[in-house]
C-alpha positions in Angstrom: 97.0 114.6 108.0 94.2 115.0 110.5 95.1 115.8 114.1 92.6 113.3 115.4 94.4 110.6 113.5 97.9 111.7 114.5 96.6 111.2 118.1 96.4 107.5 117.6 99.8 107.0 115.9 103.0 105.6 117.5 106.6 105.8 116.4 107.6 102.6 114.5 111.1 102.8 116.0 110.5 103.2 119.7 106.7 103.0 120.2 106.4 106.5 121.7 103.5 108.8 120.8 103.8 110.9 117.7 102.9 114.6 117.4 102.8 117.1 114.6 105.9 119.2 114.0 105.2 121.4 111.0 105.0 119.1 107.9 106.4 116.2 109.9 105.5 113.9 112.7 108.0 113.6 115.6 108.3 111.5 118.8 110.0 112.4 122.1 113.1 110.4 121.0 113.3 112.8 118.0 112.4 110.3 115.3 111.0 112.3 112.5 108.7 111.3 109.7 107.9 113.7 106.8 104.4 114.0 105.5 104.5 113.6 101.8 102.9 116.2 99.5 100.2 113.7 98.6 99.1 113.7 102.3 100.3 110.4 103.6 103.3 109.5 105.9 105.6 106.5 105.7 105.9 104.8 109.1 107.9 101.8 107.9 110.9 100.9 110.2 114.3 101.3 108.6 115.4 98.3 106.6 111.9 97.1 105.6 112.0 95.4 102.3 108.4 94.3 101.9 107.1 95.0 98.3 103.6 96.4 98.2 101.2 96.6 95.3 102.6 98.3 92.3 101.2 101.5 90.8 99.5 99.5 88.0 97.9 97.1 90.5 96.6 100.0 92.6 95.3 101.8 89.6 93.4 98.7 88.5 91.9 98.4 91.9 90.9 102.0 92.1 89.1 101.8 88.7 87.3 98.5 89.5 86.1 99.6 92.9 85.1 103.1 91.7 82.7 101.3 89.2 80.8 99.9 92.2 81.3 96.2 91.5 82.1 95.5 95.2 79.7 97.9 96.7 77.7 95.1 98.4 80.9 94.2 100.3 81.6 97.8 101.2 78.0 98.3 102.5 78.3 95.2 104.6 81.6 96.3 106.1 80.2 99.8 106.8 77.1 98.2 108.5 79.3 96.2 110.7 80.8 99.3 112.3 77.8 101.6 112.0 77.5 101.9 115.8 81.2 102.5 116.5 82.5 105.9 117.6 86.1 107.0 117.4 88.9 106.1 115.0 88.5 103.2 112.6 91.8 101.7 111.4 91.9 99.7 108.2 94.9 97.3 108.0 95.8 96.6 104.4 93.5 99.4 103.3 94.6 99.7 99.7 93.0 102.7 98.1 90.8 103.4 101.2 87.6 102.3 99.4 86.1 100.3 102.2 87.2 102.6 105.0 85.7 105.6 103.1 82.4 103.8 103.0 82.6 103.0 106.7 83.2 106.7 107.5 80.3 108.0 105.4 77.3 109.5 107.3 79.2 109.6 110.6 81.6 111.7 112.6 84.2 108.9 112.8 87.8 109.4 111.6 89.8 106.8 109.8 93.4 105.6 109.4 94.3 103.7 106.3 97.5 101.5 106.7 99.0 99.8 103.7 102.5 98.8 102.8 102.2 100.3 99.3 103.0 103.9 98.9 100.9 104.0 95.7 97.9 102.8 97.7 98.5 105.3 100.5 98.6 108.2 98.1 95.1 107.4 97.0 93.8 106.5 100.5 95.0 109.9 101.8 92.5 111.6 99.5 89.7 109.0 99.6 87.7 110.8 102.4 88.0 114.1 104.2 88.1 112.4 107.6 90.7 109.8 106.6 94.5 109.9 106.8 96.9 107.3 105.5 100.3 105.8 106.5 102.6 103.3 104.9 103.0 100.4 107.3 103.7 96.7 107.2 100.9 94.6 108.7 103.4 91.9 109.8 105.5 94.2 111.9 104.6 96.3 115.0 101.7 98.6 113.8 102.4 102.3 114.2 99.3 102.7 116.4 99.1 103.3 120.1 97.9 100.5 122.3 94.1 100.4 122.6 93.7 103.5 120.4 91.5 101.9 117.6 87.7 101.8 118.1 87.4 99.4 115.2 89.7 97.5 112.8 88.9 96.6 109.2 90.8 93.9 107.4 89.5 93.3 103.9 91.3 90.9 101.6 94.5 91.7 103.6 97.1 90.1 105.9 96.2 89.6 109.5 98.6 89.9 112.5 96.4 88.8 115.3 98.8 89.9 118.1 99.1 93.4 116.8 95.5 93.8 116.0 94.6 92.7 119.5 97.1 95.2 120.9 95.9 98.3 119.1 92.1 97.6 119.5 90.4 99.0 122.5 88.9 96.4 124.9 85.3 97.1 123.7 86.4 97.5 120.1 85.4 95.5 117.0 87.4 93.7 114.3 85.7 93.2 110.9 87.4 90.7 108.6 86.5 90.0 105.0 88.0 86.9 103.2 87.1 85.4 99.9 85.3 82.0 99.8 86.5 79.1 97.6 83.9 80.0 95.1 84.9 83.7 94.8 85.2 84.5 91.1 85.5 80.8 90.5 84.2 80.9 86.9 86.9 83.5 86.0 89.6 81.8 88.0 88.9 78.4 86.3 88.9 79.5 82.7 91.9 81.8 83.1 94.0 79.4 85.3 94.3 82.0 88.1 95.3 81.4 91.7 92.5 79.6 93.6 91.3 80.5 97.0 92.2 77.9 99.6 89.1 75.9 100.5 90.2 75.9 104.1 90.8 79.7 104.3 88.0 80.3 106.7 89.1 77.5 108.9 92.6 78.9 108.9 91.3 82.3 109.8 89.4 81.0 112.8 92.5 79.2 114.1 94.7 82.3 113.4 92.4 84.6 115.5 91.3 82.1 118.2 93.8 83.0 120.9 93.0 86.8 120.7 89.4 87.3 119.4 85.9 85.9 119.9 83.5 85.6 117.0 80.4 87.9 117.3 78.8 87.3 113.9 79.5 85.9 110.5 77.7 85.9 107.2 78.2 85.2 103.5 78.0 88.0 101.0 77.4 86.7 97.5 76.4 88.4 94.3 76.9 88.1 90.5 79.0 90.6 88.6 78.6 91.8 85.1 82.0 92.8 83.7 83.3 94.2 80.4 86.6 92.7 79.3 88.6 95.7 80.6 86.9 95.2 84.0 87.7 91.5 84.1 91.3 92.5 83.4 91.2 94.9 86.3 89.9 92.4 88.8 92.8 90.1 87.9 95.3 92.9 87.9 94.4 94.1 91.3 94.9 90.8 93.1 97.7 88.3 93.8 97.3 86.7 90.3 98.8 89.9 88.9 102.2 88.7 90.1 101.9 85.5 88.2 100.2 86.4 84.9 101.4 87.6 81.5 99.2 90.8 80.9 99.1 90.3 77.1 98.2 86.6 77.2 95.6 87.4 79.9 94.1 90.1 77.8 93.8 87.8 74.8 92.1 85.1 77.0 89.6 87.5 78.4 88.8 89.0 75.0 87.8 85.5 73.8 85.2 85.0 76.6 81.5 85.7 76.1 80.6 89.2 77.1 79.6 90.4 79.6 81.6 88.2 81.9 79.5 87.2 84.9 81.4 85.5 87.7 80.0 85.3 91.2 81.7 87.2 94.0 81.6 85.3 97.3 83.1 86.4 100.6 82.6 85.9 104.3 82.3 88.9 106.6 83.0 88.2 110.2 83.0 90.5 113.3 85.0 89.8 116.4 85.6 91.2 119.8 89.0 91.2 121.5 89.5 88.4 124.1 90.5 89.7 127.5 
């Protein structure tokens, strides 16, 4: 774990600064967190029972993203923070794919936060200037107040109060949410969970008390997927919790190949309100 990233971390129990102590992190109150051999650290408060993405879901996401299908989204996210210096924190980072792209061709460091230990294992190795920690986006984030130069939030939960707390006054928040038409052709034919048509409206209301909108744009492009890749895009999302893998595989195999749904997301940048 990078020292530059340890410098932005806070104890999830008492909020004190964390420092390195051998292969562990420790605060002044003597709360200790061991760094796993895979390079990440769990900073979940005791008693947390949130269930993160499974190993299978994370593997599906890693394979799908590595094939470059969502590269236009990653490029747009990276462009939104291209002028930022300091530590970029990705909340709900998954495998670290988007954060790694944001760190490319820069001297920035990154912290990937995700509630899944399987995702954090991969994120810890996604980029040499990135470190990863297991954390719950709905609880107090294990990040010092005002320590993040930028926050990324891509297809992930948003805790507006905590995001505002950890972002520095001149920092930037970049949020990516799916539009109602995202993968609509695939969603319709397979009977998957649909994106709420009022999602963007709800996002605006959720952030309104803490952030001001700087810019917003739609990123839309057509995919070309083999059957296995279509399975992966389902397996890496919320529909994976509600689908029978074997039945889904049979449905996808019956579709005309290649499968060509449209990806449609909104990418918005915000500044913290003071």
